[in-house]
C-alpha positions as CSV (number, residue, x, y, z in Angstrom):
1,M,30.1,-13.6,-15.2
2,E,30.3,-10.2,-16.9
3,Q,29.4,-11.7,-20.2
4,L,26.4,-13.5,-18.7
5,T,25.2,-10.3,-17.0
6,K,25.5,-8.5,-20.3
7,I,23.4,-11.2,-22.1
8,V,20.7,-11.2,-19.5
9,Q,20.6,-7.4,-19.5
10,E,20.1,-7.4,-23.3
11,I,17.3,-9.9,-23.0
12,S,15.7,-7.8,-20.2
13,S,15.9,-4.6,-22.3
14,F,14.3,-6.4,-25.2
15,M,11.4,-7.8,-23.2
16,W,10.7,-4.6,-21.4
17,G,10.9,-2.7,-24.7
18,W,8.3,-2.6,-27.4
19,P,7.1,-6.3,-27.2
20,M,6.0,-5.9,-23.6
21,I,4.7,-2.4,-24.2
22,I,2.5,-3.5,-27.1
23,M,1.2,-6.5,-25.2
24,L,0.4,-4.7,-22.0
25,L,-0.8,-1.4,-23.4
26,G,-2.8,-3.2,-26.0
27,T,-4.6,-5.2,-23.3
28,H,-5.2,-2.0,-21.3
29,L,-6.8,-0.3,-24.3
30,Y,-8.9,-3.4,-25.2
31,L,-10.3,-3.8,-21.7
32,T,-10.9,-0.1,-21.3
33,I,-13.0,0.0,-24.4
34,R,-14.8,-3.3,-23.8
35,L,-15.6,-2.5,-20.2
36,R,-16.9,1.0,-21.1
37,F,-14.2,2.9,-19.3
38,P,-14.3,1.6,-15.7
39,Q,-12.0,4.5,-14.8
40,L,-15.1,6.7,-14.7
41,H,-16.2,4.9,-11.5
42,I,-13.1,5.9,-9.6
43,L,-15.0,7.8,-6.8
44,K,-17.2,4.8,-6.2
45,A,-14.1,2.5,-6.2
46,L,-12.3,4.8,-3.6
47,R,-15.4,4.7,-1.4
48,L,-15.6,0.9,-1.6
49,S,-11.9,0.6,-0.8
50,V,-12.4,1.9,2.8
51,S,-15.7,0.0,3.4
52,K,-16.1,-3.4,4.9
53,D,-18.0,-6.5,3.8
54,K,-17.7,-8.4,7.1
55,D,-20.4,-10.9,6.3
56,A,-18.8,-11.8,2.9
57,G,-16.3,-14.7,2.3
58,G,-12.6,-13.8,2.5
59,D,-9.7,-13.6,4.9
60,V,-8.9,-9.8,5.0
61,S,-10.8,-6.6,4.4
62,Q,-10.9,-5.0,1.0
63,F,-8.6,-2.3,2.3
64,G,-6.3,-4.9,3.7
65,A,-6.0,-6.6,0.3
66,L,-5.5,-3.2,-1.4
67,A,-2.8,-2.2,1.1
68,T,-0.9,-5.4,0.6
69,S,-1.1,-4.9,-3.2
70,L,0.0,-1.3,-2.8
71,A,2.8,-2.4,-0.5
72,A,4.2,-4.6,-3.4
73,T,3.7,-2.0,-6.2
74,I,4.6,1.2,-4.5
75,G,8.3,0.8,-4.5
76,T,11.6,2.2,-5.7
77,G,10.1,2.3,-9.2
78,N,7.9,5.2,-8.2
79,I,11.0,7.1,-7.1
80,I,14.0,5.9,-9.1
81,G,12.0,4.5,-12.0
82,V,10.3,7.8,-12.9
83,A,13.7,9.6,-12.6
84,T,15.2,7.1,-15.1
85,A,12.2,7.7,-17.5
86,V,12.8,11.5,-17.3
87,A,16.5,11.2,-17.7
88,L,16.2,8.9,-20.8
89,G,13.0,10.1,-22.3
90,G,12.7,13.7,-21.3
91,P,9.7,15.4,-19.6
92,G,7.3,13.9,-22.1
93,A,7.9,10.5,-20.4
94,V,5.9,11.7,-17.4
95,F,2.8,12.1,-19.5
96,W,3.1,8.6,-21.0
97,C,3.7,7.1,-17.6
98,W,0.6,8.8,-16.3
99,L,-1.5,7.7,-19.3
100,T,-0.3,4.1,-18.8
101,G,-1.7,4.3,-15.2
102,V,-5.0,5.6,-16.3
103,L,-5.5,2.9,-18.9
104,G,-4.0,0.2,-16.6
105,M,-6.8,0.7,-14.2
106,S,-9.0,-1.3,-16.5
107,T,-6.6,-4.3,-16.5
108,K,-6.3,-4.2,-12.7
109,Y,-10.1,-4.1,-12.5
110,A,-10.3,-7.2,-14.7
111,E,-7.6,-9.0,-12.7
112,G,-9.3,-8.4,-9.4
113,L,-12.7,-9.6,-10.8
114,L,-11.3,-12.9,-12.2
115,A,-9.4,-13.4,-8.9
116,V,-12.6,-13.4,-6.9
117,K,-14.7,-15.2,-9.5
118,Y,-12.4,-18.2,-9.7
119,R,-11.0,-18.3,-6.1
120,I,-11.2,-21.5,-4.0
121,K,-10.7,-22.5,-0.3
122,N,-7.6,-24.4,0.5
123,S,-7.3,-27.2,3.1
124,S,-6.8,-24.5,5.9
125,G,-10.0,-22.7,4.9
126,E,-8.2,-19.8,3.4
127,M,-9.3,-18.1,0.2
128,I,-6.8,-18.5,-2.6
129,G,-6.9,-17.3,-6.2
130,G,-5.1,-15.4,-8.9
131,P,-4.2,-15.9,-12.6
132,M,-3.3,-19.6,-12.0
133,Y,-6.9,-20.4,-10.9
134,A,-8.4,-18.3,-13.7
135,L,-6.4,-20.2,-16.2
136,E,-7.2,-23.6,-14.6
137,R,-10.9,-23.1,-13.7
138,G,-11.9,-20.6,-16.3
139,L,-10.0,-21.9,-19.3
140,G,-8.9,-25.4,-18.4
141,L,-5.3,-24.5,-19.0
142,K,-3.7,-25.7,-15.8
143,W,-0.3,-26.0,-17.5
144,L,-0.3,-22.3,-18.1
145,G,-1.2,-21.7,-14.5
146,V,1.8,-23.8,-13.5
147,L,4.1,-21.8,-15.8
148,F,2.7,-18.6,-14.3
149,C,3.5,-19.8,-10.8
150,I,7.0,-20.9,-11.7
151,F,7.7,-17.5,-13.2
152,T,6.2,-15.8,-10.1
153,A,8.2,-17.8,-7.6
154,L,11.4,-17.1,-9.5
155,A,10.7,-13.4,-10.1
156,A,9.8,-13.0,-6.4
157,F,13.4,-13.8,-5.3
158,G,14.6,-10.9,-7.5
159,I,12.1,-8.0,-7.7
160,G,10.4,-8.9,-4.4
161,N,13.3,-9.9,-2.3
162,T,17.0,-9.6,-3.0
163,V,16.9,-6.4,-5.0
164,Q,14.7,-4.6,-2.5
165,A,16.9,-5.7,0.4
166,N,19.9,-4.5,-1.6
167,S,18.3,-1.1,-2.2
168,I,17.7,-0.7,1.6
169,S,21.2,-1.8,2.6
170,L,23.0,0.4,0.1
171,L,21.0,3.5,1.1
172,L,21.5,2.9,4.8
173,N,25.2,2.2,4.3
174,E,25.9,5.2,2.0
175,S,23.8,7.7,3.9
176,Y,24.2,6.6,7.6
177,G,27.1,4.1,7.6
178,V,25.0,1.2,8.7
179,S,26.6,-2.2,8.0
180,P,24.9,-4.2,5.2
181,H,25.2,-7.3,7.4
182,L,23.3,-5.6,10.2
183,T,20.7,-4.4,7.8
184,G,20.3,-7.9,6.3
185,I,19.9,-9.5,9.7
186,L,17.3,-7.0,11.0
187,M,15.2,-7.2,7.8
188,S,15.3,-11.0,7.9
189,I,14.1,-11.0,11.5
190,L,11.3,-8.4,10.8
191,T,10.1,-10.3,7.7
192,A,10.1,-13.6,9.6
193,L,8.0,-12.1,12.4
194,V,5.4,-10.8,9.9
195,V,5.4,-13.9,7.7
196,I,4.6,-16.2,10.6
197,G,1.2,-14.7,11.0
198,G,0.2,-15.4,7.4
199,V,-1.9,-13.1,5.1
200,K,-3.8,-11.5,8.0
201,S,-0.5,-10.4,9.6
202,I,1.0,-9.2,6.3
203,A,-2.2,-7.2,5.6
204,R,-2.3,-5.7,9.1
205,V,1.3,-4.5,8.8
206,C,0.7,-3.1,5.3
207,M,-2.4,-1.4,6.4
208,G,-0.4,0.5,9.0
209,L,2.7,1.1,6.9
210,V,1.4,2.0,3.4
211,P,-0.7,5.1,4.4
212,I,2.2,6.5,6.5
213,M,4.9,6.0,3.9
214,A,2.7,7.3,1.1
215,L,1.5,10.4,3.0
216,L,5.1,11.3,4.0
217,Y,6.4,10.9,0.5
218,V,3.4,12.7,-1.1
219,G,3.8,15.5,1.5
220,G,7.4,15.9,0.5
221,C,6.4,16.1,-3.1
222,I,3.7,18.7,-2.4
223,Y,6.2,20.8,-0.4
224,I,8.6,20.8,-3.3
225,L,5.9,21.8,-5.8
226,I,4.8,24.7,-3.5
227,V,8.5,25.9,-3.5
228,N,8.7,25.4,-7.2
229,H,5.3,26.9,-7.9
230,A,6.7,29.6,-10.3
231,Y,7.8,26.8,-12.6
232,L,4.7,24.6,-12.5
233,G,3.1,26.2,-15.6
234,E,6.3,25.7,-17.6
235,S,6.6,22.1,-16.3
236,F,3.1,21.2,-17.5
237,R,3.8,22.8,-20.8
238,L,7.0,20.9,-21.2
239,I,5.5,17.5,-20.2
240,F,2.6,17.8,-22.6
241,E,4.4,19.4,-25.5
242,S,7.4,17.0,-25.5
243,A,5.0,14.0,-25.2
244,F,3.8,14.8,-28.7
245,S,6.5,17.0,-30.3
246,A,9.3,15.3,-32.3
247,R,11.6,18.3,-31.7
248,A,13.9,18.8,-28.7
249,A,12.0,19.7,-25.7
250,G,14.1,22.8,-24.9
251,S,14.9,24.2,-21.5
252,G,17.9,22.0,-21.1
253,F,16.2,18.8,-22.2
254,V,17.9,17.9,-25.5
255,G,17.9,14.9,-27.8
256,T,14.5,13.5,-26.6
257,T,11.9,12.5,-29.1
258,V,8.3,11.3,-29.0
259,M,9.4,7.7,-29.4
260,M,11.9,8.0,-26.6
261,A,9.4,9.7,-24.3
262,A,6.8,7.1,-25.0
263,R,9.2,4.2,-24.8
264,Y,10.5,5.0,-21.4
265,G,7.4,6.6,-19.9
266,I,5.2,3.7,-20.8
267,A,7.7,1.0,-19.8
268,R,8.3,2.6,-16.4
269,G,4.6,3.1,-15.8
270,L,3.9,-0.5,-16.6
271,F,6.7,-1.8,-14.5
272,S,5.7,0.4,-11.5
273,N,2.0,-0.4,-11.3
274,E,2.2,-4.1,-12.3
275,S,-1.2,-3.9,-14.1
276,G,-1.2,-7.0,-16.3
277,L,1.6,-8.8,-14.6
278,G,-0.8,-10.9,-12.5
279,S,0.7,-10.3,-9.1
280,A,-2.0,-8.1,-7.4
281,P,-4.9,-10.5,-8.1
282,I,-3.3,-13.1,-5.9
283,V,-4.0,-11.1,-2.8
284,A,-7.3,-9.6,-4.2
285,A,-8.6,-13.2,-4.0
286,A,-8.3,-13.1,-0.2
287,A,-10.5,-10.0,0.1
288,Q,-13.8,-10.1,2.0
289,T,-16.2,-8.9,-0.7
290,R,-19.9,-9.4,-1.6
291,N,-19.2,-10.0,-5.3
292,P,-16.3,-9.9,-7.8
293,V,-17.1,-6.5,-9.1
294,R,-16.8,-4.7,-5.8
295,Q,-13.2,-6.1,-5.4
296,A,-12.5,-5.3,-9.1
297,L,-13.3,-1.7,-8.4
298,V,-11.1,-1.7,-5.3
299,S,-8.3,-3.3,-7.1
300,S,-8.4,-0.6,-9.8
301,T,-7.6,2.1,-7.2
302,G,-4.2,0.4,-6.7
303,T,-3.1,1.6,-10.1
304,F,-4.7,5.0,-9.5
305,W,-2.7,5.6,-6.4
306,D,0.5,4.1,-7.6
307,T,0.8,5.7,-11.1
308,V,-1.9,8.3,-11.6
309,V,-1.1,10.0,-8.3
310,I,2.4,9.1,-6.9
311,C,4.3,8.6,-10.2
312,A,2.7,11.8,-11.6
313,L,3.7,13.8,-8.5
314,T,7.3,12.4,-8.7
315,G,7.5,13.4,-12.4
316,L,6.2,16.9,-11.8
317,V,8.6,17.3,-8.9
318,L,11.6,16.3,-11.1
319,V,10.7,18.5,-14.1
320,S,9.9,21.6,-12.0
321,S,13.1,21.0,-9.9
322,I,15.3,20.8,-13.1
323,L,13.8,24.1,-14.3
324,A,14.1,25.7,-10.9
325,Y,17.7,24.6,-10.1
326,P,20.0,24.6,-13.2
327,D,22.7,22.9,-11.1
328,I,20.7,19.6,-11.1
329,D,22.0,17.2,-13.7
330,Y,18.8,15.6,-15.1
331,T,20.7,12.9,-16.9
332,S,21.9,11.3,-13.6
333,D,18.6,9.3,-13.3
334,A,19.0,7.5,-9.9
335,A,20.4,10.5,-8.2
336,L,17.8,12.9,-9.7
337,T,15.1,12.4,-7.1
338,K,17.7,12.6,-4.3
339,M,18.9,16.0,-5.6
340,A,15.4,17.3,-5.9
341,F,14.5,16.2,-2.3
342,A,17.7,17.6,-1.0
343,K,16.3,21.1,-1.7
344,I,13.9,20.6,1.2
345,P,15.7,22.1,4.2
346,Y,16.8,19.7,7.0
347,V,14.1,17.0,6.4
348,G,14.3,16.4,2.6
349,T,16.9,13.7,2.6
350,P,15.5,11.8,5.6
351,I,12.0,11.9,4.1
352,L,13.3,10.4,0.9
353,S,15.4,7.9,2.8
354,F,12.4,6.8,4.8
355,G,10.3,6.6,1.6
356,I,12.8,4.3,-0.1
357,V,13.3,2.1,3.0
358,T,9.6,1.7,3.7
359,F,8.7,1.3,0.0
360,A,11.3,-1.4,-0.5
361,F,10.5,-3.2,2.8
362,S,6.7,-3.2,2.1
363,T,7.4,-4.6,-1.4
364,I,9.2,-7.5,0.3
365,L,6.1,-8.1,2.4
366,G,3.7,-8.0,-0.5
367,W,5.8,-10.3,-2.6
368,T,6.2,-12.7,0.3
369,Y,2.5,-13.4,0.0
370,Y,2.5,-13.6,-3.8
371,S,5.4,-16.0,-3.9
372,Q,4.0,-18.3,-1.1
373,K,0.7,-18.7,-3.0
374,A,2.5,-19.5,-6.2
375,V,4.6,-22.1,-4.4
376,E,1.4,-23.5,-2.7
377,Y,-0.2,-24.0,-6.1
378,L,2.9,-25.8,-7.3
379,G,3.6,-28.1,-4.4
380,G,1.0,-27.5,-1.6
381,K,1.7,-26.8,2.0
382,K,4.4,-29.5,2.4
383,I,7.1,-27.4,0.8
384,M,6.1,-24.0,2.3
385,F,8.3,-24.2,5.4
386,A,11.4,-24.8,3.3
387,Y,10.5,-22.0,0.9
388,R,9.9,-19.6,3.8
389,L,13.3,-20.3,5.2
390,M,15.0,-19.8,1.8
391,W,13.0,-16.6,1.4
392,I,14.2,-15.1,4.7
393,L,17.8,-16.2,4.0
394,M,17.8,-14.6,0.6
395,I,16.8,-11.2,2.2
396,Y,20.2,-11.3,4.1
397,V,22.1,-12.5,0.9
398,G,20.5,-9.7,-1.1
399,S,21.7,-7.1,1.5
400,V,25.4,-8.0,1.2
401,I,26.1,-8.9,-2.5
402,N,26.1,-7.2,-5.9
403,L,22.9,-7.9,-7.7
404,A,23.3,-6.7,-11.3
405,L,22.7,-10.2,-12.7
406,V,19.9,-11.0,-10.3
407,W,18.1,-7.7,-11.1
408,N,18.1,-8.3,-14.9
409,F,17.1,-11.9,-14.5
410,A,14.2,-10.9,-12.3
411,D,13.1,-8.4,-15.0
412,V,13.1,-11.1,-17.6
413,V,11.0,-13.6,-15.4
414,N,8.8,-10.7,-14.3
415,A,7.9,-10.1,-17.9
416,L,7.3,-13.8,-18.5
417,M,4.7,-13.7,-15.7
418,A,2.6,-11.3,-17.7
419,I,2.2,-13.6,-20.7
420,P,-0.1,-16.3,-19.2
421,N,-1.9,-13.6,-17.2
422,L,-2.6,-11.6,-20.4
423,I,-3.9,-14.7,-22.1
424,S,-6.4,-15.3,-19.3
425,L,-7.5,-11.6,-19.3
426,V,-8.2,-11.5,-23.0
427,L,-9.8,-15.0,-23.3
428,L,-11.9,-14.4,-20.2
429,S,-12.9,-10.8,-21.0
430,G,-16.4,-12.1,-21.9
431,V,-16.7,-13.3,-18.3
432,V,-15.5,-9.9,-17.0
433,V,-18.1,-8.1,-19.1
434,S,-20.8,-10.4,-18.0
435,E,-20.1,-9.9,-14.3
436,T,-19.7,-6.2,-14.8
437,R,-23.1,-6.0,-16.5
438,K,-24.7,-8.0,-13.7
439,Y,-23.4,-5.9,-10.8
440,L,-22.1,-2.5,-12.1
441,W,-24.1,-1.6,-15.1
442,N,-27.3,-2.9,-13.6
443,N,-26.5,-1.0,-10.4
444,R,-26.5,-4.1,-8.1
445,L,-23.2,-3.6,-6.4
446,N,-24.7,-4.5,-3.0
447,D,-25.9,-7.9,-4.1
448,Y,-24.1,-11.0,-2.8
449,H,-22.4,-13.3,-5.3
450,E,-23.3,-17.0,-5.2
451,E,-20.0,-18.8,-4.8
């Protein structure tokens, strides 16, 4: 078992190394240039994300779709992932993580547009879509759509289920002495209650949970930055200087280079916001929206909040805390954020604990929807009940076992998800440009799309 774990870990490290960085970041750059920097429309996108298109086709509001997407992407990667990037790549990794988020907004935009453009109604009258339908209906490559769904269904049991449950049970056991078995049972019951209601129930819970968990975590970050205000100038200098300087960053950060900073910052940014992986457009397809471009803009705000805001805040908190408190060991990655938040009197550790628990649980909910739609594409409604039972059971299993092998396997399959999706994004980029010209560049965002 140890040998198998090591092999899978090596494959995971390779796939989330330069090959995946080049594919994803290259797509981000290509779409950013071809779509004339859709990031410039962020204020318009933020406004649309809280508006409603009640008369448009779809099952949930645009904000409901966004909240479900954010529930799946805002997770432990925003907390522990950024800490790992700083520990391994130095403060310059924060800049590369942030830049990845800015460029990734274009890819998330294109994913959301294609999801609505090629969505269909299933036998129950629900809107369904995502990369599998873009591949099938847009390119005639149904076999690639099938591969995407197989990889999604497999990856979901790891990144979206067992490893999230394991993170919660470990935290509650280590911090508060709660039995992993009890945690697993409670999470399984809560998930089952939400899943029974379908996408509307999932979106409703996420709409209530995501703003609360994000505001509390961001509030904690802002408090730390206020306390560390004397070190903010030096933190910014270190982040930008070490992102481009080949020499040691100084101030205790030694042995980090531009390549290391870029490697870990970009990889963690890509992994955190999921732009290009093809997961978020599955729920974007369910949104009530007048035309594909409106939802595309709303989808792009998911990467903005996840990486441009939350990951950047986390990175700034970590770098400023390391400078402010020399006793913090910045090489301890997973414990780094915990040590930084512990500096908040009384409530620091509970805020971080609440953040990790809610981030992880919301990720389970978001991936519940993704995985079910992938399974529905593969086998229809007839296998859904069995899949849901297995999904709920694996939440309990994940809470009580060691998941080193599962985590690395999930990373590998997660990366494989991206390949069919990136193919659809590049080959259908002409469609994305055409729709963008029609509705955005010609200032016709309020027009209704003819299905």
